C-alpha positions, -999 to +999 in steps of 0.1 A: -279+361-426-241+374-440-268+393-469-281+411-434-261+430-415-276+447-388-267+482-402-287+472-428-323+459-413-316+495-396-316+511-431-342+487-446-368+494-417-364+531-412-361+535-451-400+511-452-417+529-420-406+564-432-386+574-401-347+582-417-334+585-372-359+563-353-344+545-327-341+507-337-331+478-319-323+438-338-329+412-316-327+385-342-326+383-379-338+344-392-343+334-429-381+331-440-389+301-466-416+311-492-433+275-488-469+256-499-476+224-478-500+207-475-505+173-445-506+139-459-538+131-444-555+152-418-573+124-396-561+098-371-579+083-356-596+112-329-571+134-338-585+160-372-554+189-384-574+217-397-556+248-397-516+257-393-512+222-381-529+206-414-507+231-443-489+260-443-492+284-477-473+322-485-489+347-470-494+365-501-532+379-501-534+369-462-558+343-464-540+320-438-568+335-405-596+334-431-586+300-441-578+285-411-613+297-396-633+278-430-615+249-424-624+252-387-655+258-396-666+229-417-649+207-396-673+217-370-708+211-392-692+173-399-682+167-362-716+178-349-740+155-376-714+126-366-721+129-332-752+131-338-757+102-361-764+125-388-737+109-405-716+080-404-678+091-392-670+084-433-680+120-440-648+136-419-630+121-447-644+146-468 
């Protein structure tokens, strides 16, 4: 955080929002690392992972929420088919 002392952060915030004299209080400065990671497996017994528990992706493009919802919907129909006996449990591995 040496590169981002409180004074610099306040200057950057004011410049970003375009109000040079707005009151700003910095509570904490933390580092952030852009990353993309995927779980080694998505199922262990009866536990299934989707969304942020299964992967991390950069926020660019704003796809995180949409991806998580799509993953949950994909798992939901598969789980329903397995529970109704319409498909075998191997479907969940897809």
